[in-house]
Structures are given as C-alpha cells and as structure tokens.
N, C-alpha and C positions, 0 to 999 in steps of 0.2 A: 368562413360564409356568411355568418351570421353577422357581421362588422361588415362584409361585402354587402348585405340588403340594407343593412342599414344606411349604410350610405347611400345607396342607391335611391331606397326612399326621400330620405332627405334633399338629394339629389332633384330628385321629382316631383317634390309639394314644394320645394324651391321654385322650382319652372314651372309648374304648376298656378302661384304664387304672380309670377314675372308675367304670364301669360295673362292672368285674368287682370292686374290689375294696368298693365300696360299695352292690353291688345289693339286702343284703340289709333296707337303711336306707331303702327306697324311701315304705315307708307313713310313717315319721316325718319325712323329705321333706314330706312332703306335708300329715303337721298341722304344719311349719313354713310352706306356703307357708298353710295358714289362717290361724295366726295370723297370719302378716306384711301379709296382704289386710286381716285386720280391725281388726289397727295403723293400717294405710295408711288405710283405711276412716275411723274411728274420727279418727285427727291431720286428715285432710282435711276431715272436715263440721265440725271442733272449728275450723281457720280459715277457710271458706266462711264461717260463722254471723259474723265478724268484718265481712262487708258489712250485714250487714242493721244490725247493732250501732255499727256506724257510721253510717249511715244515721238511726236515729235520737238518735246527740246529734247530730249536726250540724242534726239538723233537715231533712237533704236529701229532695223530695216526688219530684223529678225523677230519682232514683234507678231507672235500672232492672232491674225486681224476677228475677234473674240463676232458674240452674234450681235453684240448694239452695237461696238465700231459700225459695224454693214450695214446696221440701218439708218446710222448716223448721218454716215458718208451717201448712202442712197436716200434720205431727205435731199442732203445737201444737194445732189443732183436733181433733183425732183423742181428742188426753187430755183436752179440756177445759181449758186454762192459755191467760191471758192472755198475746198475745203484745205483751209490751214488756220493756223496760231488765235490771229484775230477773231474771226468768225466761230470757232469752237469756242473760244473763252466766250465771246457773245452769246452763244447757244444757252452755255450750261449757264449762264447770269440771268436770260431771260427763264429758263424753266426753272428756278429754284423762285424768282420772281414769283410765278404762276405757281410754284409750288403755297410760297407765302399767304399770296391770295385765298388759295381755295381751304387753307388751313385757316387762316384769320375769319374766312364766310362763315366755314364748318364752325370752328368754336362761337361765330356773333349767333349764328343759329342753335347750336348749343343752347346755349344762353337764353336764349329766348324763349327756346321749347320749356326748356329745366324753369323758367321764375313762373311762365304759361301752367304747365299743369301746377306747380303752388296752388299758386290763384285759383286754379279751378277747382282745385280736390278742394281747398279750405272752403271758397264758396260752396260746392257740394256738401263741405260737412257740415258749417255754418246751418244752412238750409234744413239739411235732413233732420241737426238739432231741434230749432224751433218749430220744425210742423213735425216732432213729433211726439206720441199722444204722453197725458202727465204722467200716469203710472211711472213711464218712461223715465221719467225726467227727472220723478223723484229719486229715484235711484245711486243719481249720478252727484260725484263728489264733485266739491270746489275745489277746483286748479285742474280737473281731471281733461275737462273742456277745454281749457287752454294751454295744458302742452301738447294736448295733441293736434290745436291746430296751430300750434307755434313749431314746436320740437321737434315732434314725432312727423309733420309732415316735411318740414324741411331736411329729416335724416331720412325719410321714404324716396324725400327726389334724388336722394343719393346711387341710387338701382337709378336713375334716367340716364344721370349723369354720368355713372361709372358703363352701362352699356354703351352711349355716345363714343364713351374716351374707349372703352373696347372694340368697338367696331374702326376704328379710328388706328389706332393702335395694329391693327388685328391686320386690316386689307394693307397697309403700310409695313408691315413684315413680311407679308406673303410677297410684297411686289419687290422689294429691296432684295430677301431670301431668291426670288428669280432673277434678277443680276446676280448678284455672289455665284448660284451655281451654273451660271456660265463664266465664272473666274473656275473656280475648284468647288466642287459638287459635293467630293470628299469630306472638306472643312466646313461648308454649310452642311451638313448633314450631323457630324462632330458640335457645331454650334448644338442643331437642334434637340440632338440629344441628351447635350449639356443644362438644355432648357426644359425639358422635359424631367430630369431627373429632379432637379433643384426645383421646381414645382412638386412635383411627388413628396420631397420630404417636408417642402413646407406643410400641405396637405393639412395635417391635423392642425392647422393653427387656425385654417378657413371656422372650425368645430370653436375651438374656443373663442374666438374674438364673437363669434355668433351669438356664443351663451352671455358675452361679459356687455355687447350691444342691446340684451334686450335687458339685463340686468339692470342698465345704466338707464334704460326707457320707467324702470318699475321704478329705481331709488328716486329719479327726476318728477315725477306722480306725485309718490308720498312726498316730496318734499314740498313742492308746488302747494299742496292741498293745505301743506302743515304751513308753510306763511302766508295761502289766503286766508284761511280759517279763522289764525291766530291777529291776522292784519286785523279782520270783522271785527273777532273780537277783544280789538286793544284794549277795549277802555275796561273790559272784564277781568283780561289779562294784569293792567295793573291795579283794578282795587283787592285782586287774591293775590297780589302779590307772587303773581306767579312766571315773573318777567326771566329769574334761572332758570327753571323748569324746561322754559319753552326754547331759552335757549339750546339750552345744553341736549332735549333732540334735536333741535334742530341742523344746531353742529355736527351730531352724529349722523343727518343723510347725507350732509355737505362732508364731512369724513369721508363715508364708505363713497362714495362719486367721485371721490377725485381718486382713490386711490386704484378702480377701478378704470378710471381714468388714464393712468398713469401704469397698467398695466398695459394695456388696450394701446396705445401708442407704440410700447418698447415691442410689443407681438406686430406692429404696423413697420417698422423700423426692420426688423429683421430680413424680409426679403432684398432688402435696399444692399444690407452690409453682405449679405451674401452676392448678390451680382456685380456690383463693381468689381471685389476683388479676384473671384474668380474670371470674370471675364478680362481681366489684366493679364494675366496669368496666363489664361488661353493662347491673348495675342503674343507673350512674351514667346511661350513656345513656340507657335509659328515662324514668327520672324527668328531662333536661333533655328529651326528644321531649315529653313529656306536658305539660311545664312550658312550653313555646314550641310549640308546634305541634297538641294535643290534650288542650282542657278536659271532653272529656265524661266521663270517669274523675271516680267522685267519689274521696272521700281515702279509703274504706271500698275503693274495691274497689282501688283504689292499692298502698294497705298489705299489700292481703291478697296479690295481687301481686305485688310484693315481695318477702313475708316468701316464697311457693312460690318464685319462682323458684330463692331464698336456699338453699335446703330441696333442691330438684330438683339443682341443683352442688353438695349436701351429698351428696347419695344417688348421685348420679353418681362422686364420689370418693369412697363407701363401696365401689362397684359394682365400679369400678379398683385398688383397696387389694384386695380379696378376689379379685379373678382373678389378680393379681399374686401374692398370697401364694397361693392354689391355686395357680400356675402353678410357684412357686419349692417347692414341698412334693412334686412330683410326683415329682421325683426318687428321696424318702427315701420317695417311696408303693413306689415301685419296686422298690426297694430290699428292702423289709421282704414284697414281694410275692412277689422273685424268690428271698430266702432262705426263706421258706416254701415254697412250689413243692420248691423243690430240696428242704428238708428231708422232705418228706412221697415226696418220689418215691424218695427212698434212707431209708423208713420200712423197719425193720426185720421180716423177715416171718417170721411165726411161724407152721407150718402141725400145728406139733403139735397135739397135746391129751390126749394119755394120760400120769398121774402119771410120776414117777420112781423107780423100783421097781429098785435094783443089788443079788442076791444071788450074782451068779458074778462075773461080769469082764464087761472094755470089752473090743472088738476093732478095730482098724484094720485095714483090710484092703484091700491098693492106694492105699490112701491120696496124692494129691498136690497139691498148691496153688502158685500162682503169682499173684503179686499183679497179675502183665501176663498178655500171651500172648508174652514174649521169652523168658520164661524159667519155672525153677519154683524157689519154695525149697525146697517137701518132694517129693520121689519115691519112687513105690508105696512105703510105710511096712504093714508089717507087725507089729505087735507086741498083748501083749494085757497089760493093768491086772486084773492078780487080786483081787476084795475082800480086805481089810487086810495086802497084800503095801507095804512099804515098796521104790519104785524109784525108784533115784537116773539123771536124766540129764546129758550130762556131754558134751562137744564144744566145739569152736574157737568162739570168735565169729563170728557169722553162719554158724552151721552150721545152725538153721532151730528151735533151742529153746525159744526166746519164741514163734513163729508156731504152732508146735505146740501151747502152753499154750491163744494165741490160740482155734485151732479146737476143742480140747478142749472151751474157756469156751463155743462156738457166739456167738465172735464174728464168726472169718469161716468163711464157707460152703466148703465142698471142694472144689477143682477133681472129681475124680473117684475112686473108688474108697466105699468104706462104711466108713460107723462104727457099732458094734454092740452098743448092752447086752442081756448076758443075751439074745444072740442073736437082736434085734429089732433093725430102724432107730431111731438115736437122731431123726430125723426126725421121726417118732410121739411124742418126747416131747417136750412142752410146754417149750418153752426159760425161761420165769420158774420153772415145777419145776424145770429141771435144774440151775439155776444159784441156787436154790436149795437144793439138797442139796450144793454144790463150795463150800470153801470157798478165797479165793485171798488171797495175802501176797506182795508181790511187791517187791523193793530199793525202788522210790518210794511211800516212804508219804503216804496222806493221811488227815490229819485234820482235825476242826472242830473250829472257834476254838468251842467248849464244855468241855461237863464230861467227865471221864474216861469216869461211866456211858453219859450222850447218845453219847460214840464208842464204844464198845461195845455201844449197842442200835442203832446206827445206825437210826431211823430205827424200829424193830421195836417196836411197844407191846405186843404179848401176850407179849414175854422175861420174866424173873419177874426179881427181886436174886436171888436161889438161883441162876437160870443165870447172872445175871453174875458171881456172885462164884466158883463155880464153874470157869468161863472164868478168870477173873482166875488159881486157884492152880495149874489146869492148864495156861498159858503165863509161869508162875514173873514172875506182878506183884505179884502178892494184899502180899507185905511190903512193897513199896518203896510202894502203895498205903496200905497201913493206917498209914503212917510221916509220910502228907503232913497238914499241919493238915485240909482238909477232905476229904481221903482222895478219894470217889467223885466228890464235889462238884467238886475240883478243877478250877479251866478251865486249859486245857494251852497256849492261846495260839494267834495265828492259825499254822496247816499243821505246830501240835505246837510252836512254837519255844521254847517253857519247858521239853523237855524232852531226854532222849541220846536220838543212835541208838538202842541197843538199852530204854532201855523208851516209844520211840516204836513200835516194830517189834514189841515184847512186850505193848502195848495192840491194833495193830492182829490178833495171832494169839488174844488173848485176844476183841475182835472176829468174828474169824471160828471160832473155837472155841464159840463162844455160840449157835453155829446150828447146834451137832447139824448137822454134814454128815457125808456118806457119802465125799467126795474131799476131802483137803485137799494143794492143790498151793502148794509152795514156791517162788519163781523168783526163784531169786540172793537169797533175803531175810536172809542172813547176811553178803552178798559186801564190805557198807561199816561190819560193824559188829566190833568191841575180840574177843580171847579172852573176854572174862570174857563178855557178851552173845553171844556164838556159844555155846557151851557151856551157858549158860543156856536157849536156843531150843534148841540140840539135847538137851539134861533133859523140857523139854518134849514136842518129836520122839517122845522117847522113852512119856512117859506116854502116849502115844494111839496107840504102835505097836501095832496089833492090834487096834486098838477100827474104825477108820474105815482105807479106803486111801488112800496119800501119797504122792506124788507132789515129788520134791526135785530142783532144776536148782539146778545149783551147780560151780564153779569150785574153792573150796575142796574138798578132800577127805576133810578133818576132819567137814563133814559128811554126806556123803554115803560112806563109808568101813563103815557098819556096814551098809547098808542091803541088803534079802533078795536084791535084782538091778539090773546096773546095763548105758543103756541108752545106744549111743553114736549121736550122728550126727555127719555128717562132708558139706558142703555136701549138705544137705536127703535124705543118705538114713544108714540103719542100718547100721554098719559093723561091728561087733558088742554083743552082749547074752550075760548069766549074773551067775553070782555074783563082786563081787568078787576071793576067792580064787580063783577059777575063773582069772578074767583078767587075775593075776600071771601067773599060770604062763606065757603067750603072749606072750613076748616082741614080738614084733610087733604089739599091741593097744595102743592109743593109751590105756586104762587104765593099759596099762604102763609106757607115756612118762612121763605125770605124774604114776605114779607115786613116779617112779626121780626124774624132776628135782625133785622137792620131798627127799627124801632126799637127795639132793647139796645 
C-alpha cells in the first residue's frame, strides 16, 4: 500500500510538473491529436482495404464482408467508381500517400514546436538571469547557467517531443485496433493484454531511469563548472603545476558520467528487446492456430490481422519508449523550471521612474547594510559626495569599501537609512537611468572577444565614432590603438588576452568615459598595474577632474594622494574624512599611518 501511494504521488507530481510547464501548448497538442487520428485512420483504412483486395485476387466468394469492406464498397458507389482490383489498389495507394503526407507534416510541426520551445525557454531563462538581483547572481556557479541553458533545456524538450510522439502513436494504435477488432476481437484483446503485462513488468525501470537522468544532470553541471573554472584560471593552474590534479578530478567526473550513460542506454534498450521477440512469438502462435484449428479466415483477413498485430506491437513499443523518454526528461524539466522560478523570484525590483539629475550632491544618511542578520558590513554611514569632487576611499581589506560601491551602484538594497540625490530619495530614480549615469571600473577587467571599438561601445548603438575617439584620448589609450595595424578594429581576444593589464584597464576606462557619466567610480582599478600604466590612469583622472564626480578606492596612496577629500572606512564605519593634507597632521589617523608606512 505504501509503495502504491508513493508511485501515485510520483505520477501526480510528474503530471503537475508537465501541466505547469507545457499548459500553454495545449492547443498545439490538440492539433497533434487530430493529425495522429487522421494518420491512424488512413493507415487503418489502407490496411483494411487489403481484405477485399485479397478476396478479389483469390476469388474467395465466401469471404465474410467485414465492416471496413462495406464502407469501401459504399464509398466506391457514392463516387461512381467500379469496385475492382485496379481501383482498390489505387485507393490503397492514395490513402497511404495521404497518411505519409500527414505523418510528414506532423513531424515538421513537432520539430518546429520543439525548437521553438527550446528557443523561447532559453530566451526566458537568459532574460530572467540578467534581470535577477545581484545577491542572487553572486551565488551562481560558473558553468551552471551554461549547462541549464544548453543541456537541460534540450533535455527538457524531450518531454515535449515524447508527448507529441506519444499522442501520434496512441491515436494510431487506437485506429489500428479498431480495424483489428473488426477482423478478430479476441486476438486484438489478447494483443493489448500482452502489451499491458509488458508495460507493468517494465514499470520499475521508469523510476531507475529518472534517477539516472537526474544524476547525469548533476554530474554534468559539476563537470562544466570544473572545466569553466579551471579554464578561466588556466594560468594559475599552470604556474602552480596543478595540471595533473585538475585533470584527475575532471577524469573522475567524465568516468562517472560515462558509467551512468551506459546504464541508462542499457535500460532504454530493454523494452525493444522485449517487444520484438514477443510479437513474433505471438504471430507464430496465431499462424499455427489458424493453420491447424481454424480455416474460416481467408488469406486476406489473415495477412491483414498479422500485419495489424505487428503494427500494434510497434506502436506499443513506441508508447513505452516515449513514456520512458518523458520520464527521463522530467528531472531536467524540473531543473529548468526551478531555475527559472528562482530567477524570477529574485527579479531585480526597480520602483523608481524619475530620470537621473545630479546638480548638487549625493548624501548617505545613517546607511547600514548586512548580507544577513548576524552582522553588519556597513554601519550608520553619513557622508556626502559633492558634484565635481574627487573623493578617495581608503581602509583595510574587509572594511566595506567594495560593498559601499555596490550600494552606490544600486546592486544591493540598503538595510536602513537613506541615500539622497539632491535631496530626493534615490528610490524614486530609475535604476537604469541611475546606472547609465555612473561609470564603474574595477580591478577585474571584463572584455568581450571582439574589437576594441565594440568593447568601448559595449552594445550602445547610439554612440558615435567621435565619442569613441574622444574617450580613447581621455583614457590615454588613443596613441596605442593608432599604432595597431587594425586600430579600433583589432580583436582583443578572450577576456582581452592579447593586451597588457594596463591596456585593458584603459580600454575599460575609455568604455566608461564614452558613456559621458556624471559619476566615475574606480574600484582598485590600478592595484594590479605597473607604475607607468598607473600614471596614465592618474593622468586620465586629472583630465576628467572637475567635470564629473570621481570616487577612487585604492590601497596605493599615489592614486588618491591628490584627492579633494579622503574618507577612511574601518569595520564598516567612517573613522575619518578630510583633505589629505589635514589628515596627515593627525598622527592617530589611518591615513597618517599608511602614509608613513609607505615612506619607510
């Protein structure tokens, strides 16, 4: 009883999952049902027409006139066509041509439906991901999204493919069974009985296949994450001499995946191994029975019933295979649905609609933030960023500097307090408008495997060539670009691999400048650069100074020593702020301490 309830629960869960994911396709399934009915109808009538054909060929005048033969005779009478061998053959050919056309159209329709489903789902998932909030995206693993978007969506489409084929096979089976019952109800019922017994015997394989599909999906994600992670960090892997260890772990994933694939494929072959020999044995028994005990069947009826039984077993095998395919695709469908729902549940909220207007200052008033309730990263921040001011933000690692920037970028919602733009709460300002007016350059460079021009433009189709050239000059990268054979059309390589660190940072700075931002944020942008590259970035900052508000986060004093104002963060709190020259007078200040450490 417990097992029975568990199975029902599994079935109901699977049914709810399919209904929730594919309910929008119900009318298309109805069309598939109609096409399956027509294909089965024409196939059944075409096969049934063999009975009168054999009767004429064998001159069997005593052959009992069956239901389908009567319909065919009636049809010939209505269209005023002579009932003879030539027109019966023509009728059979036309019927099977119609069946072939319907079957082909059904295949085309199903292929279009499946590929459309995959395309739409990939678009929806990709959009749901990019529009999710930043805390959610931080938790996602490298390679996980790629696996969901490519493998799991293709796998989940197996449910749609299986349902379509299942509908076609089931309707055809019903129509062929109708013809077979017309010839021999007993044989048809026995055939169905055998099919049901086989289905029940193979039912436990469904659950094993589903578990293996889920395990395959999990291993695939781990393997993809492993490959992506260590490909991105290939330089570290090589310099640490860790290739053998990385390869060994990767081989473990590949071996596990291979073993599960083999098991799953073997399970999938079992239904076919059952149906074919059983159908042949059953047909042989029918032949022997009619040969020795029942001579009432004519050759036409016997040939037809044998063919129909074989087709029925084929359809039963197809139904079994498609049920198995659907069952194996359910874990991936659930993964896709869960991922989509999670991303939608974490969709970034943008309650603001007002445009960004910065004429005076940005104020942080009693702003606090924590990733969880256990501790605060920032506590009671009170500070002002004036228009046109160059502000340096300093503090030890873990002080909350990058978190402060993430809040300023609108990536994290504040826990308490408020942020004001010219006296108005920034929640009233559209996040898109806000971010479009803020330029952000971090120490982690992100470049497309594309031209320098497209990396600066970054999908902004309205950006002019003059804007790009101006930005490259302000970022002190123009002369370098002009020396290249292809100039702005130069391909930078994957993640800018063909460029030095300083060149990449200046191209990213040019990308930001080309946006004409009102605020520029440099988050440790020069921390990994050589002195020459840092000097070029500093010169670019001086060129921009006064025209826009600049916030510089740096450990290097050379980057922030000329700031209009310095703000020191320690343990999420502002401990000091003022002009660099004033802070140096206070021997207890954080700035004084790190300044003297550098001098020593």
